[in-house]
C-alpha positions, 0 to 999 in steps of 0.5 A: 508483467509478473509471469513475463519478467518474475524470471528475470529476476525482477518483482513486479507486484499491484498495489492497491491503495484503498483508502485516504491518505492521511495528507494536508489536502484529504484531511481539508475534504474529510474533516468529520475522520478519526486519524485511524481513518487515514492511511499514514503516508509513512506506513504505505512508504514502509509497505513499499519499502517491504516489498522492495526488499523482499527475498525473491523466495517469496514475492508478493505479487499483490498488497492492499493497504487499507484503514483497519477500521473499513466495513466490509 
């Protein structure tokens, strides 16, 4: 999609949300997890806004969002 739509000025990005978003439903399932193991919903939204606001000379095409506590 990016190859087809990018030249027409349409920013296409693939966002990977690799973690648990801090919502009441996820908290109920994972009560033993610390705050740092969840993705803050406002921080996720901010990343989407940053994609939207990027200058077209520096578009991000793929973005991975994950908590810093993840073990690789």
